[in-house]
N, CA, C and O atoms as a GROMACS GRO file, in nm:
protein
  368
    1MET      N    1   3.122   0.784   1.500
    1MET     CA    2   3.073   0.860   1.372
    1MET      C    3   2.915   0.850   1.473
    1MET      O    4   2.879   0.747   1.529
    2PRO      N    5   2.860   0.947   1.477
    2PRO     CA    6   2.667   0.967   1.552
    2PRO      C    7   2.595   0.882   1.412
    2PRO      O    8   2.612   0.879   1.290
    3ALA      N    9   2.505   0.818   1.513
    3ALA     CA   10   2.406   0.745   1.412
    3ALA      C   11   2.281   0.667   1.498
    3ALA      O   12   2.278   0.639   1.618
    4LEU      N   13   2.187   0.645   1.399
    4LEU     CA   14   2.073   0.645   1.465
    4LEU      C   15   1.978   0.508   1.439
    4LEU      O   16   1.891   0.521   1.354
    5ILE      N   17   1.987   0.405   1.493
    5ILE     CA   18   1.972   0.324   1.496
    5ILE      C   19   1.817   0.281   1.524
    5ILE      O   20   1.806   0.306   1.645
    6THR      N   21   1.685   0.228   1.478
    6THR     CA   22   1.557   0.237   1.472
    6THR      C   23   1.554   0.043   1.441
    6THR      O   24   1.631  -0.020   1.369
    7VAL      N   25   1.460  -0.001   1.507
    7VAL     CA   26   1.420  -0.135   1.478
    7VAL      C   27   1.284  -0.168   1.484
    7VAL      O   28   1.216  -0.070   1.517
    8ILE      N   29   1.199  -0.302   1.457
    8ILE     CA   30   1.037  -0.293   1.516
    8ILE      C   31   1.030  -0.376   1.540
    8ILE      O   32   1.084  -0.482   1.509
    9GLY      N   33   0.920  -0.330   1.638
    9GLY     CA   34   0.842  -0.353   1.757
    9GLY      C   35   0.845  -0.533   1.744
    9GLY      O   36   0.840  -0.619   1.832
   10GLU      N   37   0.856  -0.541   1.608
   10GLU     CA   38   0.838  -0.766   1.592
   10GLU      C   39   0.977  -0.765   1.606
   10GLU      O   40   0.988  -0.859   1.683
   11LEU      N   41   1.060  -0.736   1.591
   11LEU     CA   42   1.189  -0.802   1.609
   11LEU      C   43   1.221  -0.879   1.728
   11LEU      O   44   1.297  -0.970   1.696
   12ASN      N   45   1.186  -0.878   1.883
   12ASN     CA   46   1.195  -0.917   1.958
   12ASN      C   47   1.095  -0.889   2.034
   12ASN      O   48   1.026  -0.787   2.041
   13THR      N   49   1.090  -1.051   2.131
   13THR     CA   50   0.956  -1.049   2.259
   13THR      C   51   1.044  -1.003   2.316
   13THR      O   52   1.161  -1.037   2.301
   14PRO      N   53   0.981  -0.873   2.431
   14PRO     CA   54   1.084  -0.854   2.553
   14PRO      C   55   1.082  -0.962   2.667
   14PRO      O   56   1.015  -1.061   2.695
   15ARG      N   57   1.163  -0.909   2.707
   15ARG     CA   58   1.200  -1.002   2.888
   15ARG      C   59   1.086  -0.913   2.984
   15ARG      O   60   1.077  -0.796   2.946
   16TYR      N   61   0.995  -0.950   3.102
   16TYR     CA   62   0.991  -0.885   3.193
   16TYR      C   63   1.049  -0.951   3.326
   16TYR      O   64   1.045  -1.070   3.360
   17PRO      N   65   1.097  -0.851   3.387
   17PRO     CA   66   1.108  -0.913   3.536
   17PRO      C   67   1.050  -1.002   3.601
   17PRO      O   68   0.930  -1.022   3.617
   18VAL      N   69   1.146  -1.060   3.642
   18VAL     CA   70   1.097  -1.161   3.800
   18VAL      C   71   1.029  -1.058   3.905
   18VAL      O   72   1.094  -0.963   3.947
   19MET      N   73   0.901  -1.081   3.944
   19MET     CA   74   0.968  -1.026   4.053
   19MET      C   75   1.005  -0.978   4.150
   19MET      O   76   0.979  -0.865   4.192
   20GLY      N   77   1.096  -1.092   4.214
   20GLY     CA   78   1.161  -1.135   4.301
   20GLY      C   79   1.310  -1.066   4.305
   20GLY      O   80   1.379  -1.011   4.391
   21ASN      N   81   1.326  -1.102   4.146
   21ASN     CA   82   1.450  -1.023   4.147
   21ASN      C   83   1.438  -0.810   4.155
   21ASN      O   84   1.502  -0.723   4.214
   22LEU      N   85   1.343  -0.811   4.080
   22LEU     CA   86   1.332  -0.668   4.178
   22LEU      C   87   1.348  -0.672   4.317
   22LEU      O   88   1.449  -0.647   4.383
   23LEU      N   89   1.215  -0.711   4.361
   23LEU     CA   90   1.270  -0.700   4.530
   23LEU      C   91   1.357  -0.711   4.606
   23LEU      O   92   1.371  -0.655   4.715
   24SER      N   93   1.456  -0.824   4.528
   24SER     CA   94   1.591  -0.821   4.561
   24SER      C   95   1.670  -0.737   4.594
   24SER      O   96   1.716  -0.721   4.707
   25ALA      N   97   1.700  -0.655   4.464
   25ALA     CA   98   1.735  -0.551   4.452
   25ALA      C   99   1.749  -0.412   4.480
   25ALA      O  100   1.818  -0.318   4.441
   26CYS      N  101   1.629  -0.439   4.587
   26CYS     CA  102   1.596  -0.324   4.698
   26CYS      C  103   1.658  -0.368   4.837
   26CYS      O  104   1.691  -0.292   4.928
   27LEU      N  105   1.668  -0.505   4.836
   27LEU     CA  106   1.672  -0.529   4.963
   27LEU      C  107   1.886  -0.427   5.041
   27LEU      O  108   1.974  -0.357   4.992
   28PRO      N  109   1.863  -0.475   5.144
   28PRO     CA  110   2.012  -0.473   5.196
   28PRO      C  111   2.118  -0.539   5.184
   28PRO      O  112   2.225  -0.521   5.242
   29ARG      N  113   2.082  -0.640   5.085
   29ARG     CA  114   2.171  -0.724   5.003
   29ARG      C  115   2.311  -0.658   4.895
   29ARG      O  116   2.430  -0.680   4.872
   30ALA      N  117   2.179  -0.546   4.848
   30ALA     CA  118   2.154  -0.459   4.760
   30ALA      C  119   2.240  -0.327   4.781
   30ALA      O  120   2.179  -0.263   4.696
   31PRO      N  121   2.312  -0.258   4.817
   31PRO     CA  122   2.323  -0.136   4.901
   31PRO      C  123   2.380  -0.048   4.791
   31PRO      O  124   2.450  -0.097   4.702
   32ILE      N  125   2.352   0.066   4.794
   32ILE     CA  126   2.417   0.212   4.753
   32ILE      C  127   2.445   0.248   4.762
   32ILE      O  128   2.413   0.322   4.855
   33LYS      N  129   2.590   0.279   4.674
   33LYS     CA  130   2.777   0.323   4.753
   33LYS      C  131   2.702   0.425   4.732
   33LYS      O  132   2.602   0.428   4.660
   34ILE      N  133   2.760   0.538   4.812
   34ILE     CA  134   2.686   0.723   4.816
   34ILE      C  135   2.921   0.767   4.880
   34ILE      O  136   2.999   0.753   4.975
   35TRP      N  137   2.914   0.830   4.714
   35TRP     CA  138   3.048   0.913   4.726
   35TRP      C  139   3.054   1.007   4.778
   35TRP      O  140   2.967   1.057   4.706
   36ASN      N  141   3.071   1.060   4.821
   36ASN     CA  142   3.150   1.195   4.849
   36ASN      C  143   3.275   1.270   4.803
   36ASN      O  144   3.377   1.218   4.758
   37ALA      N  145   3.250   1.412   4.824
   37ALA     CA  146   3.343   1.460   4.728
   37ALA      C  147   3.526   1.396   4.738
   37ALA      O  148   3.608   1.385   4.646
   38GLY      N  149   3.544   1.358   4.909
   38GLY     CA  150   3.637   1.283   4.883
   38GLY      C  151   3.713   1.191   4.812
   38GLY      O  152   3.816   1.193   4.745
   39ASP      N  153   3.628   1.110   4.850
   39ASP     CA  154   3.595   0.972   4.764
   39ASP      C  155   3.622   0.993   4.655
   39ASP      O  156   3.700   0.907   4.615
   40ILE      N  157   3.595   1.081   4.565
   40ILE     CA  158   3.660   1.069   4.427
   40ILE      C  159   3.732   1.173   4.379
   40ILE      O  160   3.743   1.215   4.264
   41GLY      N  161   3.797   1.225   4.519
   41GLY     CA  162   3.941   1.303   4.482
   41GLY      C  163   3.936   1.424   4.413
   41GLY      O  164   4.003   1.447   4.312
   42VAL      N  165   3.841   1.519   4.476
   42VAL     CA  166   3.805   1.639   4.410
   42VAL      C  167   3.777   1.763   4.572
   42VAL      O  168   3.787   1.731   4.691
   43LYS      N  169   3.748   1.880   4.524
   43LYS     CA  170   3.756   1.994   4.616
   43LYS      C  171   3.643   1.982   4.619
   43LYS      O  172   3.577   1.922   4.534
   44THR      N  173   3.581   2.057   4.757
   44THR     CA  174   3.459   1.979   4.763
   44THR      C  175   3.366   2.160   4.713
   44THR      O  176   3.247   2.178   4.685
   45ASP      N  177   3.522   2.295   4.723
   45ASP     CA  178   3.483   2.380   4.607
   45ASP      C  179   3.413   2.379   4.431
   45ASP      O  180   3.343   2.454   4.363
   46GLU      N  181   3.474   2.262   4.418
   46GLU     CA  182   3.485   2.231   4.260
   46GLU      C  183   3.333   2.155   4.218
   46GLU      O  184   3.285   2.156   4.105
   47VAL      N  185   3.279   2.098   4.324
   47VAL     CA  186   3.151   2.011   4.252
   47VAL      C  187   3.052   2.132   4.349
   47VAL      O  188   3.062   2.237   4.413
   48GLY      N  189   2.947   2.021   4.302
   48GLY     CA  190   2.778   2.098   4.388
   48GLY      C  191   2.765   2.277   4.333
   48GLY      O  192   2.804   2.316   4.223
   49LEU      N  193   2.722   2.337   4.405
   49LEU     CA  194   2.628   2.474   4.377
   49LEU      C  195   2.788   2.550   4.342
   49LEU      O  196   2.819   2.606   4.237
   50SER      N  197   2.860   2.535   4.445
   50SER     CA  198   3.006   2.612   4.426
   50SER      C  199   3.048   2.624   4.343
   50SER      O  200   3.069   2.726   4.277
   51GLY      N  201   3.077   2.497   4.320
   51GLY     CA  202   3.154   2.490   4.211
   51GLY      C  203   3.125   2.481   4.060
   51GLY      O  204   3.206   2.484   3.967
   52SER      N  205   2.978   2.468   4.058
   52SER     CA  206   2.911   2.524   3.921
   52SER      C  207   2.939   2.697   3.824
   52SER      O  208   2.918   2.809   3.870
   53LEU      N  209   2.985   2.664   3.699
   53LEU     CA  210   3.017   2.752   3.646
   53LEU      C  211   2.902   2.817   3.602
   53LEU      O  212   2.920   2.912   3.525
   54THR      N  213   2.768   2.784   3.639
   54THR     CA  214   2.604   2.814   3.579
   54THR      C  215   2.529   2.841   3.717
   54THR      O  216   2.587   2.812   3.822
   55GLN      N  217   2.394   2.899   3.719
   55GLN     CA  218   2.340   2.959   3.783
   55GLN      C  219   2.198   2.865   3.711
   55GLN      O  220   2.203   2.815   3.598
   56VAL      N  221   2.107   2.860   3.781
   56VAL     CA  222   1.919   2.811   3.698
   56VAL      C  223   1.895   2.934   3.829
   56VAL      O  224   1.926   2.937   3.948
   57ILE      N  225   1.818   3.037   3.727
   57ILE     CA  226   1.792   3.161   3.748
   57ILE      C  227   1.640   3.131   3.776
   57ILE      O  228   1.600   3.170   3.885
   58LYS      N  229   1.536   3.059   3.682
   58LYS     CA  230   1.460   3.035   3.701
   58LYS      C  231   1.365   2.898   3.604
   58LYS      O  232   1.367   2.883   3.481
   59THR      N  233   1.313   2.840   3.673
   59THR     CA  234   1.267   2.689   3.597
   59THR      C  235   1.107   2.707   3.583
   59THR      O  236   1.028   2.738   3.673
   60PHE      N  237   1.070   2.673   3.409
   60PHE     CA  238   0.930   2.636   3.398
   60PHE      C  239   0.891   2.571   3.292
   60PHE      O  240   0.965   2.536   3.201
   61ALA      N  241   0.766   2.551   3.299
   61ALA     CA  242   0.732   2.443   3.192
   61ALA      C  243   0.664   2.532   3.072
   61ALA      O  244   0.583   2.592   3.144
   62PRO      N  245   0.644   2.576   2.960
   62PRO     CA  246   0.598   2.636   2.855
   62PRO      C  247   0.445   2.637   2.837
   62PRO      O  248   0.425   2.517   2.856
   63LYS      N  249   0.381   2.664   2.825
   63LYS     CA  250   0.211   2.632   2.850
   63LYS      C  251   0.190   2.641   2.681
   63LYS      O  252   0.186   2.734   2.600
   64GLY      N  253   0.181   2.511   2.675
   64GLY     CA  254   0.171   2.493   2.489
   64GLY      C  255   0.013   2.524   2.474
   64GLY      O  256  -0.070   2.525   2.565
   65LYS      N  257  -0.007   2.549   2.344
   65LYS     CA  258  -0.166   2.482   2.336
   65LYS      C  259  -0.154   2.381   2.224
   65LYS      O  260  -0.082   2.380   2.124
   66ARG      N  261  -0.237   2.304   2.268
   66ARG     CA  262  -0.282   2.190   2.118
   66ARG      C  263  -0.367   2.187   2.072
   66ARG      O  264  -0.457   2.161   2.152
   67LYS      N  265  -0.405   2.202   1.961
   67LYS     CA  266  -0.521   2.208   1.838
   67LYS      C  267  -0.548   2.040   1.809
   67LYS      O  268  -0.456   1.972   1.763
   68SER      N  269  -0.611   2.011   1.824
   68SER     CA  270  -0.663   1.850   1.736
   68SER      C  271  -0.766   1.886   1.672
   68SER      O  272  -0.831   1.988   1.696
   69GLU      N  273  -0.800   1.774   1.553
   69GLU     CA  274  -0.814   1.780   1.420
   69GLU      C  275  -0.919   1.638   1.437
   69GLU      O  276  -0.859   1.573   1.522
   70ILE      N  277  -1.022   1.572   1.406
   70ILE     CA  278  -1.040   1.461   1.367
   70ILE      C  279  -1.100   1.430   1.170
   70ILE      O  280  -1.210   1.454   1.119
   71ILE      N  281  -1.009   1.388   1.124
   71ILE     CA  282  -1.012   1.381   0.974
   71ILE      C  283  -1.127   1.275   0.952
   71ILE      O  284  -1.116   1.164   1.004
   72ASP      N  285  -1.250   1.313   0.869
   72ASP     CA  286  -1.328   1.163   0.824
   72ASP      C  287  -1.304   1.174   0.704
   72ASP      O  288  -1.264   1.264   0.630
   73GLY      N  289  -1.352   1.002   0.689
   73GLY     CA  290  -1.376   0.918   0.554
   73GLY      C  291  -1.283   0.822   0.505
   73GLY      O  292  -1.215   0.776   0.597
   74SER      N  293  -1.265   0.792   0.435
   74SER     CA  294  -1.190   0.671   0.339
   74SER      C  295  -1.027   0.700   0.432
   74SER      O  296  -1.005   0.802   0.498
   75PRO      N  297  -0.936   0.591   0.416
   75PRO     CA  298  -0.788   0.653   0.426
   75PRO      C  299  -0.807   0.721   0.341
   75PRO      O  300  -0.852   0.836   0.351
   76LYS      N  301  -0.774   0.659   0.233
   76LYS     CA  302  -0.702   0.774   0.057
   76LYS      C  303  -0.784   0.967   0.116
   76LYS      O  304  -0.725   1.069   0.151
   77GLU      N  305  -0.902   0.944   0.104
   77GLU     CA  306  -0.937   1.087   0.119
   77GLU      C  307  -0.902   1.170   0.271
   77GLU      O  308  -0.894   1.293   0.265
   78ALA      N  309  -0.884   1.110   0.386
   78ALA     CA  310  -0.816   1.191   0.475
   78ALA      C  311  -0.647   1.183   0.415
   78ALA      O  312  -0.572   1.280   0.407
   79VAL      N  313  -0.625   1.087   0.389
   79VAL     CA  314  -0.455   1.137   0.354
   79VAL      C  315  -0.455   1.259   0.294
   79VAL      O  316  -0.382   1.349   0.333
   80SER      N  317  -0.559   1.273   0.168
   80SER     CA  318  -0.579   1.399   0.102
   80SER      C  319  -0.564   1.479   0.178
   80SER      O  320  -0.472   1.555   0.150
   81LYS      N  321  -0.620   1.502   0.276
   81LYS     CA  322  -0.698   1.650   0.367
   81LYS      C  323  -0.589   1.663   0.431
   81LYS      O  324  -0.540   1.775   0.447
   82LEU      N  325  -0.535   1.554   0.479
   82LEU     CA  326  -0.431   1.553   0.596
   82LEU      C  327  -0.313   1.693   0.536
   82LEU      O  328  -0.287   1.800   0.590
   83ILE      N  329  -0.260   1.629   0.398
   83ILE     CA  330  -0.220   1.662   0.266
   83ILE      C  331  -0.233   1.795   0.285
   83ILE      O  332  -0.152   1.868   0.343
   84GLU      N  333  -0.369   1.837   0.221
   84GLU     CA  334  -0.360   1.970   0.230
   84GLU      C  335  -0.367   2.073   0.327
   84GLU      O  336  -0.349   2.195   0.326
   85LYS      N  337  -0.402   1.978   0.419
   85LYS     CA  338  -0.412   2.110   0.542
   85LYS      C  339  -0.256   2.143   0.616
   85LYS      O  340  -0.226   2.237   0.690
   86LEU      N  341  -0.162   2.016   0.561
   86LEU     CA  342  -0.020   2.074   0.589
   86LEU      C  343   0.034   2.177   0.545
   86LEU      O  344   0.089   2.280   0.585
   87LYS      N  345  -0.005   2.112   0.426
   87LYS     CA  346   0.039   2.261   0.268
   87LYS      C  347   0.019   2.383   0.298
   87LYS      O  348   0.106   2.470   0.308
   88ALA      N  349  -0.154   2.403   0.324
   88ALA     CA  350  -0.209   2.499   0.433
   88ALA      C  351  -0.148   2.570   0.509
   88ALA      O  352  -0.150   2.693   0.504
   89GLY      N  353  -0.082   2.499   0.592
   89GLY     CA  354   0.009   2.554   0.683
   89GLY      C  355   0.125   2.550   0.725
   89GLY      O  356   0.183   2.538   0.833
   90HIS      N  357   0.163   2.572   0.551
   90HIS     CA  358   0.303   2.574   0.542
   90HIS      C  359   0.421   2.475   0.577
   90HIS      O  360   0.539   2.507   0.560
   91LEU      N  361   0.379   2.339   0.632
   91LEU     CA  362   0.417   2.257   0.683
   91LEU      C  363   0.540   2.145   0.626
   91LEU      O  364   0.654   2.107   0.655
   92ILE      N  365   0.426   2.122   0.516
   92ILE     CA  366   0.527   2.094   0.395
   92ILE      C  367   0.583   2.143   0.247
   92ILE      O  368   0.672   2.079   0.191
   0.00000   0.00000   0.00000
């Protein structure tokens, strides 16, 4: 069943990695195994670009225009102004 579980930050204190462990993970003692198509039992024409059912024609990052506004006043006034603006923009 799909589920979304969230927790608050105060639930736990995160452990920070030890620098020695990070460095040892990058040494030859921890090699990265590289597999090819033969290692996993597939034909080369079934994987990669030749095996792909789709092709990427173009990639781009959409140009977004952001607008910001600072709402001054007490917290209660700021909330009221924010709600008015959201309603005016048909966002709520």
